[in-house]
C-alpha positions in Angstrom: -15.8 -11.2 -18.6 -12.8 -12.4 -20.5 -11.4 -8.9 -20.7 -11.1 -8.8 -16.9 -8.9 -11.9 -16.8 -5.1 -11.6 -16.8 -4.4 -12.6 -20.4 -1.6 -15.1 -20.3 -2.5 -17.3 -23.3 -0.8 -16.8 -26.7 -2.8 -16.6 -29.9 -2.7 -20.3 -30.9 -3.0 -19.5 -34.5 0.3 -17.7 -34.3 2.3 -19.6 -31.7 5.4 -17.8 -32.3 4.2 -14.3 -32.7 4.1 -13.3 -29.1 0.8 -11.6 -29.5 -2.1 -12.1 -27.2 -5.7 -12.8 -27.9 -6.8 -9.9 -25.6 -4.5 -7.2 -26.7 -2.6 -8.1 -29.8 -0.1 -5.2 -29.7 0.8 -5.3 -26.0 3.7 -7.3 -24.3 2.0 -8.4 -20.9 4.8 -10.6 -19.4 8.4 -9.9 -18.5 11.5 -11.0 -16.6 14.0 -8.7 -14.9 17.4 -10.4 -14.2 20.4 -9.2 -12.1 23.5 -10.6 -10.4 22.2 -9.1 -7.2 19.2 -7.3 -5.9 20.5 -3.9 -7.0 21.2 -4.8 -10.5 17.7 -6.4 -10.7 16.1 -3.3 -9.3 18.1 -1.3 -11.9 16.5 -3.5 -14.7 13.0 -3.0 -13.2 13.2 0.7 -12.8 14.5 0.9 -16.6 11.4 -1.1 -17.6 9.0 1.0 -15.5 10.5 4.1 -17.3 9.9 2.5 -20.5 6.3 1.5 -19.7 5.4 5.0 -18.6 6.6 6.6 -21.7 5.6 4.0 -24.3 3.0 1.7 -23.1 -0.6 1.9 -22.1 -3.1 0.0 -19.8 -6.9 -0.2 -19.3 -8.1 2.3 -16.9 -9.4 0.3 -13.8 -12.6 2.4 -13.6 -13.4 3.1 -17.3 -11.8 0.1 -19.0 -10.4 2.5 -21.7 -6.8 2.4 -22.6 -4.6 5.2 -21.5 -1.0 6.1 -20.7 0.5 4.2 -17.7 1.0 6.4 -14.7 3.5 5.7 -11.8 0.7 4.6 -9.4 -0.5 2.0 -12.0 2.5 0.0 -10.9 3.4 -2.0 -7.9 6.5 -3.8 -6.8 5.7 -6.8 -4.5 8.1 -8.4 -2.0 8.0 -11.5 -0.1 9.4 -9.3 2.8 10.6 -5.7 3.0 14.4 -6.7 3.4 15.5 -5.4 0.0 13.1 -2.5 -0.7 15.7 0.2 -0.4 17.4 -1.1 -3.6 14.2 -0.4 -5.4 13.7 3.0 -3.8 17.3 3.9 -5.0 16.7 2.6 -8.5 13.4 4.6 -9.0 14.9 7.7 -7.7 17.9 7.5 -10.0 15.4 7.6 -12.8 13.3 10.3 -11.5 10.5 8.0 -10.6 8.3 8.7 -7.5 7.9 5.8 -5.1 6.3 5.0 -1.9 7.1 2.4 0.5 3.8 0.9 2.2 4.6 0.4 5.8 1.8 -2.2 6.4 -0.2 -0.2 9.0 -3.7 0.7 7.5 -3.9 4.4 6.7 -7.3 4.7 8.2 -6.3 2.5 11.3 -3.7 5.3 12.3 -4.6 7.1 15.5 -4.2 10.5 13.9 -6.6 9.6 11.0 -9.1 8.2 13.3 -9.0 11.7 15.0 -9.4 13.6 11.8 -12.4 11.2 11.0 -14.0 12.0 14.2 -13.4 15.8 13.8 -15.0 15.7 10.2 -17.9 13.5 11.3 -18.7 15.7 14.2 -18.3 18.9 12.2 -20.8 17.4 9.5 -23.0 16.0 12.2 -22.9 18.3 15.3 -26.1 16.6 16.7 -24.5 13.2 16.9 -23.7 12.3 20.5 -21.7 9.2 19.1 -19.4 11.6 17.0 -19.3 14.1 19.7 -17.9 11.4 22.2 -15.5 10.2 19.7 -14.1 13.8 19.1 -13.9 14.5 22.8 -11.9 11.3 23.1 -9.6 12.1 20.2 -6.2 14.0 20.4 -8.1 17.3 19.7 -9.6 17.1 23.1 -8.2 14.3 25.3 -11.1 14.3 27.6 -11.1 11.4 30.1 -13.8 8.8 29.9 -15.1 9.9 33.3 -15.5 13.4 31.9 -17.4 12.2 28.8 -19.7 10.1 31.1 -20.3 13.2 33.1 -21.6 15.0 30.0 -23.8 12.1 29.0 -26.5 11.6 27.6 -26.6 14.9 25.7 -22.9 15.1 24.7 -23.4 17.0 21.5 -25.5 19.7 22.8 -23.0 20.1 25.7 -20.3 20.7 23.1 -22.1 22.9 20.7 -24.5 24.7 23.0 -24.1 28.2 24.3 -25.7 28.0 27.8 -23.7 27.4 30.9 -23.3 23.7 31.7 -24.8 22.8 35.1 -22.8 19.7 35.8 -19.2 21.0 35.1 -18.3 20.4 38.7 -18.3 16.7 37.9 -15.5 17.3 35.6 -11.9 17.3 36.9 -9.9 20.6 36.6 -8.0 19.4 33.6 -11.1 18.1 31.8 -12.9 21.3 32.5 -10.1 23.4 31.1 -9.9 21.2 28.0 -13.7 21.1 27.4 -13.9 24.9 27.6 -11.3 25.2 25.0 -13.1 22.7 22.8 -16.4 24.7 23.0 -14.8 27.9 22.3 -13.1 26.4 19.2 -16.2 24.5 18.0 -18.2 27.5 18.2 -15.9 29.0 15.5 -15.5 26.1 13.4 -19.0 25.1 13.0 -19.9 28.5 11.4 -17.3 27.7 8.7 -18.7 24.4 7.6 -19.6 24.4 3.8 -18.4 28.0 3.8 -14.9 27.4 3.2 -13.2 24.4 1.5 -13.0 21.2 3.6 -9.2 21.1 3.5 -8.8 24.7 4.6 -11.2 24.0 7.4 -9.0 21.1 8.7 -6.0 23.2 8.2 -7.5 25.7 10.4 -8.7 23.4 13.2 -5.2 21.7 13.2 -3.5 25.0 13.6 -5.8 26.5 16.2 -6.1 23.5 18.3 -2.3 22.8 18.2 -3.0 19.3 17.3 0.4 18.7 16.2 1.6 18.9 19.8 -0.2 15.6 20.4 1.7 13.9 17.6 5.0 14.2 19.5 7.0 11.2 20.2 8.5 8.3 18.2 5.6 8.3 15.8 5.7 12.0 14.9 7.2 11.6 11.4 4.6 9.0 10.5 1.7 10.9 12.0 2.6 14.1 10.1 3.0 12.2 6.9 -0.4 10.6 7.4 -2.0 14.0 8.2 -0.5 15.4 5.0 -2.0 12.5 3.0 -5.4 13.1 4.4 -5.3 16.7 3.6 -4.3 15.7 0.1 -7.3 13.4 -0.1 -9.6 16.3 1.0 -8.2 18.5 -1.6 -8.5 15.9 -4.5 -12.2 15.2 -3.4 -13.2 19.0 -3.2 -11.3 19.7 -6.6 -13.8 17.4 -8.3 -16.5 20.1 -7.5 -18.6 21.4 -4.8 -19.1 18.9 -2.1 -20.5 19.3 1.4 -18.6 18.1 4.4 -21.2 15.6 5.1 -20.6 14.0 1.6 -16.9 14.2 2.3 -17.4 12.3 5.6 -19.5 9.6 3.9 -16.8 9.2 1.3 -14.1 8.8 3.8 -16.1 6.2 5.7 -16.6 4.4 2.6 -12.8 4.3 1.9 -12.0 3.3 5.4 -14.2 0.1 5.0 -11.8 -1.5 2.5 -8.1 -2.3 2.3 -7.5 -0.9 -1.3 -7.7 2.7 -0.3 -4.8 2.3 2.3 -2.3 1.5 -0.4 -3.9 3.7 -3.1 -3.8 6.8 -0.8 -0.3 6.2 0.4 1.0 5.8 -3.0 -1.0 8.4 -4.9 1.1 9.6 -7.9 3.9 7.0 -7.0 4.9 3.7 -7.7 3.8 1.3 -4.9 6.4 -0.7 -3.0 4.7 -3.3 -0.6 4.8 -6.9 0.6 2.5 -9.5 -0.8 0.6 -9.7 2.3 -0.1 -5.9 2.2 -1.3 -6.3 -1.4 -4.1 -8.8 -0.5 -7.4 -7.6 -1.9 -5.8 -5.0 -4.2 -5.4 -4.9 -8.0 -2.9 -3.0 -10.1 -2.6 -2.7 -13.9 1.1 -3.6 -13.7 2.8 -5.9 -11.1 6.5 -6.7 -10.6 7.0 -9.6 -8.2 10.6 -9.2 -7.0 13.1 -11.2 -4.9 11.7 -14.6 -6.1 15.0 -16.4 -5.3 15.5 -14.9 -1.8 14.8 -17.5 0.8 13.1 -16.8 4.1 14.3 -19.9 5.9 17.7 -20.7 7.7 19.2 -23.2 9.8 16.8 -25.1 11.9 16.5 -23.6 15.4 17.5 -25.7 18.3 14.0 -25.3 19.9 11.0 -25.6 17.6 7.3 -25.0 18.2 5.2 -26.9 15.8 1.5 -25.9 15.9 0.4 -29.2 14.6 2.2 -32.4 15.0 -0.4 -34.2 12.8 -3.1 -35.0 15.4 -4.1 -31.4 16.1 -1.8 -31.0 19.2 1.2 -28.6 19.3 4.8 -30.0 19.6 7.9 -28.5 21.3 11.2 -30.2 20.2 14.8 -29.6 21.2 17.4 -30.3 18.4 14.8 -31.3 15.9 11.7 -33.2 15.6 11.0 -36.6 14.1 11.6 -36.6 10.3 8.0 -37.3 9.4 6.8 -34.3 11.5 9.5 -32.1 9.8 8.5 -33.3 6.5 4.9 -32.4 7.3 5.8 -28.9 8.5 7.9 -28.5 5.4 4.9 -29.4 3.1 2.7 -26.9 5.0 5.3 -24.2 4.4 5.4 -25.0 0.6 1.5 -24.8 0.4 1.6 -21.5 2.1 4.4 -20.3 -0.4 2.2 -21.4 -3.2 -0.8 -19.5 -1.9 1.5 -16.4 -1.5 2.8 -16.6 -5.1 -0.9 -17.1 -6.2 -1.8 -13.9 -4.6 1.1 -12.1 -5.9 0.7 -12.9 -9.6 -3.2 -12.4 -9.4 -2.7 -8.7 -8.3 -1.8 -7.9 -12.0 -4.6 -6.7 -14.4 -2.6 -6.0 -17.5 1.0 -6.7 -17.0 3.1 -9.2 -14.9 6.9 -9.1 -14.4 9.2 -11.4 -12.4 12.3 -10.1 -10.7 15.0 -12.8 -10.4 18.6 -12.7 -9.1 20.9 -15.2 -11.0 24.2 -16.0 -9.4 26.8 -17.3 -11.8 24.1 -17.2 -14.4 21.9 -19.6 -12.7 18.8 -19.3 -10.5 19.4 -20.7 -7.0 16.2 -20.6 -5.0 16.7 -20.1 -1.3 14.8 -22.2 1.1 11.1 -20.9 1.4 11.6 -18.6 -1.6 8.8 -18.1 -4.2 11.2 -19.3 -7.0 11.4 -22.7 -5.1 7.9 -23.5 -6.3 8.2 -22.2 -9.8 8.0 -25.0 -12.6 11.3 -26.5 -13.2 10.9 -26.0 -16.8 10.5 -22.3 -16.4 13.7 -22.1 -14.1 15.6 -24.0 -17.0 14.3 -21.3 -19.4 15.6 -18.6 -17.1 18.9 -20.2 -16.6 19.4 -20.5 -20.5 18.9 -16.7 -21.0 22.1 -15.2 -22.5 23.4 -11.7 -22.9 21.8 -11.6 -26.5 18.4 -12.9 -25.4 15.5 -10.3 -25.7 12.6 -12.7 -25.3 11.9 -15.9 -23.4 9.2 -18.4 -24.6 8.0 -20.9 -22.2 5.0 -23.5 -22.0 4.2 -25.5 -19.0 3.4 -28.4 -21.2 4.9 -28.6 -24.7 1.8 -30.6 -25.9 -0.9 -28.0 -24.7 0.0 -25.2 -27.1 -0.2 -22.4 -24.4 2.9 -20.4 -25.0 3.9 -17.6 -22.9 6.4 -14.9 -24.1 8.4 -12.8 -21.7 10.0 -9.6 -22.5 13.6 -9.3 -20.9 14.1 -6.0 -19.1 17.1 -4.0 -20.0 18.8 -1.6 -17.6 21.4 -0.1 -20.1 19.2 2.7 -21.3 19.8 6.2 -19.6 16.9 7.7 -17.5 14.2 9.3 -19.6 11.5 10.3 -17.2 10.8 14.0 -16.7 11.7 14.7 -13.0 15.3 15.0 -12.1 14.8 14.2 -8.6 12.1 11.7 -7.4 9.9 11.9 -4.5 10.4 8.8 -2.5 7.6 9.1 0.2 9.0 7.2 3.3 7.7 7.7 6.7 11.1 7.3 8.0 12.2 10.5 6.1 9.4 13.2 6.2 9.4 15.7 3.2 11.4 18.8 3.9 8.2 21.0 3.5 6.5 19.2 6.3 5.8 22.4 8.3 2.0 22.1 8.3 1.6 25.7 7.2 -2.1 26.3 5.9 -2.5 25.1 2.1 -3.8 27.7 -0.2 -7.3 26.8 -1.9 
């Protein structure tokens, strides 16, 4: 379907109009320049502000055009070295942002624990989910204790009769298991009688689960738990749903990578690496830090996985030139693949963030800008302070002309919130007290 392709080609009947064949009144390409990463970030924040106020995109689910929201936008980096400049620039304009940390949301231990809880509450006869719940942070039963309860693990947890094999449990396992049975007898009675988010809140509070999240990962664990509770509330607010349907929906989300980023950045601009964005798609993409290199001086000791004949090579103070050239060629091919991944994440709008020093682009070794067409770099070098648009064609004879809007950071902030919410796992929100949410 032509409407689902990223529309780069200009209407050839009007080569200088800057209008696209797919959406004649939309500017889909842009360039943000700066003398350093901070000024580039400021220009991008200004453009995001403008997009949210004035522009529209196709809804990814319905295809109908609507106003742009912050979570329609993603800023992609080669690496996360300079993401803080973009956090600050977005915050200065009252724009919410979330830095995607790379760890899959549904892979986190605390989220796996919540999934086990929700699944077992929805299917209390499942021995599989009973075992997962007993192994989770809610119970911390040892593997030996779980084996002692087999094969009817579920009935052991949910039953009211006295167990005959509790002597096989250690004293610690016996105490924990009794607490689990007592709690589960209360919680199962509330399934589908109170909203799922409220039920999860009650279990978290009564089980003192937060004590299990202590340690270096405590801020991240608490932030993840808050996001799961937000997810439950969003699902239940769509109408009456059973806990079983919610469990199925969460399982479906956990099967793919898209939900990790979407849940983490719900209502906020996504900030993530290109690698983390693989498999995702956003209405508007900003690929930034294009001129930042990833290489450096050649290390004195190199390990080259393939010297050309399939065997590895370890060198001291440099390899043979032909081997180094082969390694360099492989790095360039990988950079090309990475740039392809980055620009194809865009559905409606694509912007490039480039730092110019002394009004010239100086691509670092291994940078994404290093593989951009030289004719495009020349066009960027020729941009002046009075420029508002840049027109570029890969081949002057082809007639395919691309028109880029130049982002301007001079405008004052116009977005509504005075203070942005920058959701970072390193700085948990001040209201992160885990008091029960009202429903």
